[in-house]
C-alpha positions in Angstrom: 0.0 0.0 0.0 1.3 3.4 -0.9 1.1 6.4 1.4 -1.5 8.0 -0.9 -3.7 4.9 -1.2 -6.8 4.6 1.0 -7.0 1.3 3.0 -10.0 -0.9 2.3 -12.7 -1.3 5.1 -13.6 -4.7 6.5 -16.6 -5.1 8.7 -17.0 -8.2 11.0 -20.6 -8.6 12.3 -21.2 -11.6 14.7 -23.3 -12.9 17.5 -22.3 -15.0 20.5 -24.3 -16.1 23.5 -22.3 -19.0 25.0 -18.8 -17.7 23.9 -18.1 -20.2 21.1 -18.8 -17.7 18.4 -17.1 -15.0 20.3 -13.9 -17.1 20.2 -14.4 -17.8 16.6 -14.9 -14.1 15.9 -11.8 -13.3 17.9 -9.8 -15.6 15.7 -11.2 -14.1 12.5 -10.3 -10.7 13.8 -6.8 -11.8 14.6 -6.5 -12.9 10.9 -7.8 -9.6 9.6 -5.2 -7.8 11.7 -2.2 -9.8 10.4 0.7 -7.4 10.4 1.2 -8.1 6.6 -2.3 -7.0 5.7 -3.3 -3.4 5.7 -7.1 -2.9 5.9 -9.2 -0.9 8.4 -11.7 -3.1 10.3 -14.7 -2.8 12.5 -15.4 -5.6 14.9 -19.0 -5.4 16.0 -21.6 -7.5 17.8 -24.7 -7.7 15.6 -26.7 -5.6 18.1 -24.1 -2.8 17.8 -23.8 -2.7 14.0 -26.0 -0.7 11.7 -26.6 0.8 8.2 -23.6 3.2 8.5 -21.2 0.3 9.1 -22.5 -1.4 5.9 -22.1 1.7 3.9 -18.5 2.1 5.3 -17.5 -1.5 4.5 -15.8 -2.8 1.3 -16.3 -6.4 2.5 -18.1 -8.2 5.4 -17.6 -11.2 7.6 -20.8 -12.6 9.3 -20.7 -14.9 12.2 -23.5 -16.7 14.0 -24.4 -19.6 16.1 -26.8 -22.1 14.7 -30.1 -21.6 16.7 -32.9 -24.1 16.0 -31.4 -24.8 12.6 -31.3 -21.0 11.6 -29.0 -18.0 12.2 -29.2 -16.3 15.5 -32.0 -13.9 16.2 -29.5 -11.2 16.8 -27.9 -11.5 13.4 -31.4 -11.7 11.8 -32.3 -8.5 13.7 -29.2 -6.8 12.2 -30.4 -7.8 8.7 -34.0 -6.6 9.4 -32.6 -3.2 10.7 -30.4 -2.6 7.8 -31.8 -4.0 4.6 -34.1 -1.1 3.5 -31.8 1.5 4.8 -28.9 0.4 2.5 -30.9 -1.0 -0.4 -29.1 -0.3 -3.6 -26.1 1.3 -1.8 -24.1 -1.9 -1.0 -24.5 -4.0 -4.1 -21.7 -6.4 -4.8 -20.0 -6.3 -1.4 -17.9 -9.5 -0.9 -18.7 -11.5 2.2 -17.8 -14.7 4.0 -19.3 -16.6 6.9 -18.5 -18.6 10.0 -21.0 -20.7 12.0 -20.8 -22.4 15.3 -23.3 -25.3 14.9 -24.8 -27.9 17.1 -26.4 -29.6 14.2 -24.8 -29.3 10.7 -25.0 -25.5 10.1 -26.9 -26.0 6.9 -30.0 -24.0 7.9 -28.0 -21.1 9.2 -25.9 -21.0 6.0 -29.0 -21.3 3.7 -30.9 -18.5 5.5 -27.9 -16.1 5.6 -27.0 -16.8 1.9 -30.7 -16.1 0.9 -30.8 -12.7 2.7 -27.3 -11.8 1.4 -28.6 -12.5 -2.2 -31.3 -9.9 -1.4 -28.6 -7.4 -0.5 -26.9 -8.4 -3.7 -23.7 -9.3 -1.8 -21.2 -11.8 -3.3 -19.9 -14.7 -1.2 -16.1 -15.0 -1.8 -14.9 -17.9 0.3 -16.1 -21.2 1.6 -17.7 -20.7 5.1 -16.1 -22.1 8.3 -18.6 -24.3 10.0 -17.7 -25.8 13.4 -20.0 -28.6 14.5 -19.8 -29.4 18.2 -17.0 -28.3 20.5 -14.5 -25.7 19.3 -11.0 -27.1 18.7 -7.7 -25.4 18.2 -7.8 -26.4 14.5 -11.1 -24.6 14.1 -9.7 -21.4 15.5 -6.9 -21.6 13.0 -9.5 -22.1 10.2 -11.3 -19.0 11.5 -8.1 -17.0 11.5 -7.3 -18.1 8.0 -10.8 -17.0 7.0 -10.0 -13.5 8.3 -6.6 -13.4 6.6 -8.1 -14.6 3.3 -10.8 -12.0 3.0 -8.6 -9.2 4.3 -5.8 -10.0 1.9 -8.1 -10.5 -1.0 -9.7 -7.2 -0.2 -6.4 -5.4 0.1 -5.1 -6.9 -3.2 -8.3 -6.0 -5.0 -9.2 -9.7 -5.7 -12.6 -9.2 -4.0 
């Protein structure tokens, strides 16, 4: 990045109740903040994020637990609070996902993808889905997810 260039903006929006997704989000954020990657980031709980954060972002990472085979109510609330406010203003934003699942994560992935299609976002990486207990290897995968989207955004790939 040259001194005159403007860094890209990466938004992380997640929800965690039990702490599993919080740990996953922390790992994603570590990856985004890798010293060799120069992007600005906002790391927000779903309840604290809003339309201005989406307008600011050049890419987004969404994280949710799987609740009753669906995304968390808090992430759904974020989508409900922001959709019409940003409609037509965020088309084509790249995004990726991580899900902490007790089942298989399919319902959460499907529901988020359907909503992101409505925003006209573009999924750019495979999601990280962690079924059951969180292991160290899962945290590494989350960190790699953060590094991948941040580096791709910085390089202009996404």
